[in-house]
C-alpha positions in Angstrom: 0.0 0.0 0.0 1.3 3.4 -0.8 2.1 5.9 1.9 2.1 9.7 2.5 5.3 11.7 3.2 4.7 15.1 4.8 7.5 17.7 4.8 7.4 19.8 8.0 9.5 22.5 9.5 11.7 21.7 12.5 10.1 22.2 15.9 12.4 22.3 18.9 9.5 21.5 21.3 8.9 18.0 19.8 6.1 19.3 17.6 4.0 19.9 20.8 4.4 23.6 21.5 5.8 26.9 20.1 9.5 26.8 19.4 11.9 28.2 22.1 14.4 30.7 20.8 13.5 30.4 17.1 16.1 33.0 16.1 18.8 31.3 18.1 18.2 27.7 17.0 19.9 27.1 13.6 17.6 24.2 12.8 14.7 26.7 12.8 16.4 28.3 9.7 13.3 28.2 7.4 10.8 29.8 9.8 12.1 33.2 10.9 11.5 35.5 8.0 9.6 32.8 6.1 12.4 32.3 3.7 10.4 29.7 1.6 7.2 31.9 1.5 5.3 29.1 3.2 1.7 29.4 4.4 2.8 30.2 8.0 3.2 33.2 10.1 6.8 33.2 11.3 7.9 34.5 14.7 8.2 38.2 15.5 11.9 39.2 15.8 13.3 38.2 19.2 10.2 36.4 20.4 10.8 33.5 22.9 8.8 31.4 22.7 7.7 31.8 19.0 4.5 33.8 18.6 4.0 32.7 15.0 1.5 30.2 13.6 2.1 26.9 12.0 0.7 23.4 12.1 4.1 22.1 13.3 3.6 23.7 16.7 0.8 21.3 17.7 1.2 18.3 15.3 2.1 15.9 18.1 -0.6 17.2 20.4 -3.6 17.7 18.0 -2.4 15.0 15.5 -3.7 16.6 12.3 -2.5 18.3 9.1 -4.4 20.4 6.7 -4.6 20.1 2.9 -3.1 23.2 1.4 -4.2 25.7 0.0 -7.3 26.5 2.0 -10.4 24.9 0.5 -8.5 22.1 -1.2 -9.6 18.6 -0.2 -7.5 15.5 0.4 -8.1 13.3 -2.7 -9.1 9.6 -2.8 -5.5 8.4 -2.4 -5.5 9.4 1.3 -7.2 6.7 3.2 -7.7 5.7 6.9 -5.0 3.2 7.8 -2.4 4.7 5.4 1.1 5.0 6.7 2.4 8.6 7.1 6.1 9.6 7.4 7.3 13.0 8.5 10.5 14.6 7.3 12.0 18.0 7.8 14.4 20.0 5.5 17.8 20.2 6.9 19.5 23.6 7.1 21.1 24.4 3.7 24.6 23.3 3.0 26.6 23.3 -0.2 25.1 20.6 -2.4 21.7 19.1 -2.9 18.9 19.6 -0.3 18.8 16.9 2.4 16.0 15.7 4.7 15.6 14.1 8.1 13.0 11.4 8.8 11.7 12.1 12.3 8.3 10.4 12.8 5.6 8.1 11.5 2.0 7.2 12.2 -1.2 6.3 10.3 -4.2 8.2 9.1 -7.1 7.9 11.4 -9.8 10.0 9.7 -10.1 12.6 6.9 -12.4 15.6 7.2 -15.4 15.8 4.9 -16.1 19.4 5.9 -13.6 22.3 6.2 -12.2 23.2 9.6 -10.3 26.2 10.9 -9.4 28.6 8.1 -11.3 26.6 5.5 -8.7 23.7 5.6 -9.7 20.1 5.3 -7.6 18.1 7.8 -6.4 14.5 8.0 -6.3 13.3 11.6 -3.6 10.8 12.7 -3.4 8.1 15.2 -1.5 9.4 18.2 2.3 9.4 17.8 5.4 11.1 19.2 8.6 12.0 17.3 11.1 9.2 17.3 13.9 9.8 19.9 16.4 12.1 18.3 19.1 9.4 18.2 16.8 7.3 16.0 16.1 10.1 13.5 17.4 9.2 10.0 19.3 12.3 8.8 21.0 13.2 5.5 18.4 11.6 3.2 18.0 12.8 -0.3 14.6 13.5 -2.0 15.1 10.3 -4.0 15.5 8.4 -0.7 12.2 9.6 0.6 9.9 10.2 -2.4 11.8 8.5 -5.3 12.6 11.7 -7.2 12.8 15.5 -6.5 10.4 16.6 -3.8 9.6 19.9 -5.6 7.1 22.4 -4.3 4.3 21.5 -1.9 4.4 19.8 1.5 3.3 16.2 0.8 3.9 13.4 -1.6 2.4 10.0 -2.0 5.0 7.2 -2.3 4.7 3.7 -3.6 4.8 0.7 -1.2 8.5 -0.1 -2.0 9.6 3.3 -0.7 7.2 3.1 2.2 8.7 -0.3 3.3 12.2 1.2 3.0 11.2 4.2 5.2 9.5 1.9 7.7 12.8 0.1 8.1 15.0 3.1 8.8 13.0 4.7 11.7 
């Protein structure tokens, strides 16, 4: 069965609370100043904890993720019971973009009506990030989705890639 890979931002509170020192943590690189022009509100300069808004801040507390942009629905490929893997972009280095696999779960339900902000959410079975020593770092886009990740925040992957990801975290 295919799986879903969701690309998140780093959250230094275990994806359960606003980041502490977002301007002082180099792994929070993408959020302050919204360098990727993401659909988030980044932190105000110098704020500790972060006063911005993003789904990452409560992912491992509310266990849901919205389909982007607002008003767009999850298609028929997303199904309850489907495996979901979470990756984050590593801070840029010279060379191709790299990713870290930090968590996994399964889809519990999918909204049939829009929720907050007009977003349709998928809801996950409860999960916590893998312990940091079990994170699989320095993965290429080909390792996690089979080719370039491109724009957007999620990709469906075939069962072969899903099995490989399952084995590394």
